[in-house]
SESEPA-756719 format. One line per field, with one value per atom (N, C-alpha, C): residue number from 0; residue in one letter; z, x, y. Coordinates in steps of 0.02 Angstrom, whole numbers. Each point is the difference from the previous one (the first is absolute). Layout:
N
k <- (NUM / ...)
r <- (A / ...)
w <- (Z / ...)
u <- (X / ...)
v <- (Y / ...)
***
This chain:
78
k <- (0 / 0 / 0 / 1 / 1 / 1 / 2 / 2 / 2 / 3 / 3 / 3 / 4 / 4 / 4 / 5 / 5 / 5 / 6 / 6 / 6 / 7 / 7 / 7 / 8 / 8 / 8 / 9 / 9 / 9 / 10 / 10 / 10 / 11 / 11 / 11 / 12 / 12 / 12 / 13 / 13 / 13 / 14 / 14 / 14 / 15 / 15 / 15 / 16 / 16 / 16 / 17 / 17 / 17 / 18 / 18 / 18 / 19 / 19 / 19 / 20 / 20 / 20 / 21 / 21 / 21 / 22 / 22 / 22 / 23 / 23 / 23 / 24 / 24 / 24 / 25 / 25 / 25 / 26 / 26 / 26 / 27 / 27 / 27 / 28 / 28 / 28 / 29 / 29 / 29 / 30 / 30 / 30 / 31 / 31 / 31 / 32 / 32 / 32 / 33 / 33 / 33 / 34 / 34 / 34 / 35 / 35 / 35 / 36 / 36 / 36 / 37 / 37 / 37 / 38 / 38 / 38 / 39 / 39 / 39 / 40 / 40 / 40 / 41 / 41 / 41 / 42 / 42 / 42 / 43 / 43 / 43 / 44 / 44 / 44 / 45 / 45 / 45 / 46 / 46 / 46 / 47 / 47 / 47 / 48 / 48 / 48 / 49 / 49 / 49 / 50 / 50 / 50 / 51 / 51 / 51 / 52 / 52 / 52 / 53 / 53 / 53 / 54 / 54 / 54 / 55 / 55 / 55 / 56 / 56 / 56 / 57 / 57 / 57 / 58 / 58 / 58 / 59 / 59 / 59 / 60 / 60 / 60 / 61 / 61 / 61 / 62 / 62 / 62 / 63 / 63 / 63 / 64 / 64 / 64 / 65 / 65 / 65 / 66 / 66 / 66 / 67 / 67 / 67 / 68 / 68 / 68 / 69 / 69 / 69 / 70 / 70 / 70 / 71 / 71 / 71 / 72 / 72 / 72 / 73 / 73 / 73 / 74 / 74 / 74 / 75 / 75 / 75 / 76 / 76 / 76 / 77 / 77 / 77)
r <- (M / M / M / P / P / P / K / K / K / R / R / R / I / I / I / L / L / L / Q / Q / Q / G / G / G / T / T / T / V / V / V / V / V / V / S / S / S / N / N / N / K / K / K / G / G / G / D / D / D / K / K / K / T / T / T / V / V / V / V / V / V / V / V / V / S / S / S / V / V / V / E / E / E / R / R / R / R / R / R / F / F / F / R / R / R / H / H / H / P / P / P / L / L / L / L / L / L / D / D / D / K / K / K / I / I / I / V / V / V / R / R / R / R / R / R / S / S / S / K / K / K / K / K / K / Y / Y / Y / H / H / H / A / A / A / H / H / H / D / D / D / E / E / E / G / G / G / N / N / N / L / L / L / V / V / V / Q / Q / Q / V / V / V / G / G / G / D / D / D / V / V / V / V / V / V / R / R / R / I / I / I / E / E / E / E / E / E / C / C / C / R / R / R / P / P / P / I / I / I / S / S / S / K / K / K / L / L / L / K / K / K / C / C / C / W / W / W / K / K / K / V / V / V / I / I / I / G / G / G / G / G / G / E / E / E / A / A / A)
w <- (4000 / -12 / -31 / -82 / -32 / 46 / -58 / 43 / -35 / 27 / -37 / -55 / -30 / -50 / -8 / 36 / -34 / -59 / -32 / -44 / 9 / 24 / 19 / -5 / 2 / -2 / 52 / -7 / 33 / 23 / 70 / 28 / 49 / 28 / 21 / -19 / 20 / 8 / 32 / 72 / 30 / 22 / 33 / 45 / -35 / 34 / -47 / -3 / -64 / -27 / 27 / 18 / 10 / -51 / -39 / -38 / 48 / -28 / 32 / -70 / -4 / -60 / 21 / -57 / 13 / -54 / 42 / -69 / 11 / -43 / -7 / -19 / 33 / -3 / -29 / -39 / -24 / 15 / 32 / 9 / -1 / -20 / -14 / 56 / 46 / 74 / -34 / 49 / 28 / 22 / 27 / -10 / -56 / -8 / -60 / -53 / -11 / -88 / -52 / 50 / -18 / 0 / -37 / -10 / 35 / 29 / 98 / -8 / 5 / -14 / 75 / 36 / 52 / -5 / 38 / 8 / 55 / -7 / 84 / -28 / 45 / -4 / 15 / -34 / 23 / 6 / 67 / -14 / -37 / -25 / -75 / 35 / -15 / 2 / -63 / -31 / -46 / -19 / 20 / 20 / -49 / -68 / -18 / -19 / 32 / -2 / -86 / -11 / -63 / -41 / 24 / 18 / -3 / -55 / 31 / 7 / 23 / 3 / -60 / -7 / -43 / -45 / 25 / -51 / 5 / -46 / 14 / 29 / 34 / 52 / -6 / 17 / 34 / 43 / 73 / 47 / 31 / 18 / 27 / 84 / 38 / 56 / 13 / 55 / 46 / 76 / 34 / 69 / 30 / 48 / 41 / 6 / -53 / 10 / 58 / 28 / 42 / 41 / 27 / 21 / -41 / -55 / -69 / -33 / -21 / -66 / 12 / -56 / -11 / -77 / -69 / -35 / -56 / -37 / -41 / -88 / -17 / -55 / -37 / -69 / -51 / -49 / -34 / -69 / -21 / -40 / -31 / -71 / -14 / -44 / -46 / -13 / -52 / 14)
u <- (4865 / -48 / 0 / -26 / -25 / -11 / 5 / 11 / -66 / -27 / -88 / 24 / -12 / -30 / -37 / -28 / -63 / 41 / -78 / 28 / -49 / 20 / -49 / 10 / -24 / 17 / 22 / 48 / 38 / -24 / -12 / -57 / 38 / 66 / 15 / 79 / 45 / 57 / 51 / -33 / 45 / 13 / 19 / 80 / 32 / 80 / 63 / -8 / 4 / 14 / -41 / -73 / -78 / -36 / -35 / -47 / -79 / -82 / -31 / -30 / 9 / -64 / -42 / -77 / -64 / 9 / -61 / 2 / -68 / -28 / -80 / 6 / -56 / 4 / -116 / -14 / -58 / -57 / -38 / -22 / -84 / -15 / -70 / -48 / -18 / -55 / -38 / 6 / -21 / -92 / -18 / -59 / -64 / 65 / -49 / 17 / 61 / 27 / -3 / 60 / 15 / 89 / 28 / 43 / 6 / 66 / 0 / 83 / 21 / 48 / 33 / 81 / 21 / 62 / 27 / 87 / 21 / 57 / 55 / 57 / 23 / 56 / 81 / 44 / 48 / 62 / 44 / 57 / 31 / 72 / 59 / 28 / 68 / 50 / 27 / 38 / 4 / 79 / 56 / 64 / 4 / 10 / 25 / -21 / -84 / -38 / -49 / 18 / -15 / -65 / -67 / -57 / -49 / -49 / -35 / -71 / -38 / -93 / -11 / -67 / -13 / 75 / 15 / 54 / -46 / -7 / -14 / 72 / -18 / 51 / -4 / 35 / 24 / 56 / -57 / 44 / 7 / 48 / 45 / -14 / -37 / 30 / 55 / 48 / 33 / -13 / 98 / -26 / -21 / -15 / -2 / 47 / -18 / 77 / -55 / -40 / -19 / -55 / -36 / -56 / -82 / 23 / -59 / 16 / 73 / 29 / 18 / -49 / 49 / -19 / 4 / -26 / 80 / 3 / 54 / -31 / 9 / 6 / 26 / -23 / 60 / -14 / -48 / 28 / -100 / 23 / -72 / -45 / -47 / -1 / -56 / 2 / -19 / -55)
v <- (3009 / 49 / 69 / -34 / 51 / 99 / 30 / 72 / 42 / 3 / 28 / 78 / 13 / 40 / 48 / 62 / 28 / 74 / 35 / 31 / 48 / 81 / 27 / 86 / 54 / 68 / 25 / 41 / 40 / 64 / 14 / 41 / 60 / -2 / 46 / -45 / 41 / 11 / 24 / 46 / 54 / -39 / -52 / -30 / -3 / -6 / 6 / -68 / -36 / -106 / 5 / 0 / -32 / 35 / -31 / 13 / -41 / 20 / -11 / -47 / -62 / -12 / -22 / 13 / -26 / -41 / -88 / -66 / 20 / -51 / 35 / -75 / -41 / -70 / -10 / -31 / -36 / -62 / 2 / -66 / 6 / -64 / 10 / -4 / 54 / -33 / -50 / -67 / -47 / 3 / 39 / 12 / 69 / 56 / 32 / -3 / -68 / -8 / 66 / 32 / 67 / -12 / 49 / -10 / 55 / -4 / 34 / 41 / 58 / 24 / 24 / -53 / 44 / 0 / 53 / 36 / -25 / 14 / -15 / 27 / 64 / 33 / -31 / 26 / -49 / 24 / -7 / 57 / -37 / 21 / -18 / 23 / -40 / 31 / 25 / 63 / 26 / 10 / -18 / -2 / 91 / -7 / 37 / 90 / -25 / 68 / 5 / -62 / 40 / 6 / -40 / 9 / 35 / 13 / 75 / -16 / 41 / 12 / -52 / -19 / -37 / -39 / -25 / -37 / -71 / -42 / -71 / -50 / -40 / -51 / -52 / -56 / -57 / 4 / -46 / 19 / -84 / -7 / -85 / 20 / -85 / 32 / -39 / 16 / -12 / 2 / -4 / 11 / 83 / -12 / 71 / 51 / 59 / 66 / 54 / -23 / 50 / -16 / 48 / -11 / -19 / 6 / 11 / -34 / 32 / -54 / -58 / -71 / -52 / -22 / 86 / -21 / 48 / -52 / 57 / -5 / 76 / 17 / -59 / -26 / -15 / -3 / 68 / 7 / 34 / 54 / 9 / -8 / 15 / -15 / 79 / 20 / 31 / 68)
***
């Protein structure tokens, strides 16, 4: 089964080897027929503490690392 890959913005890097990534999705509301934005935060594993707040990164689904972390940072975009 392929692993999911999401792209989002780092909103926190306070934890050791952990970053919080906000991923936004856009969809058309079925009743209002408008484009709606929804965001969700994911805790991701950053082994080298390399990413900073505001970076656009890609995260990949992985095995559970802790209670909240089951994603890992695989690379950054500009």
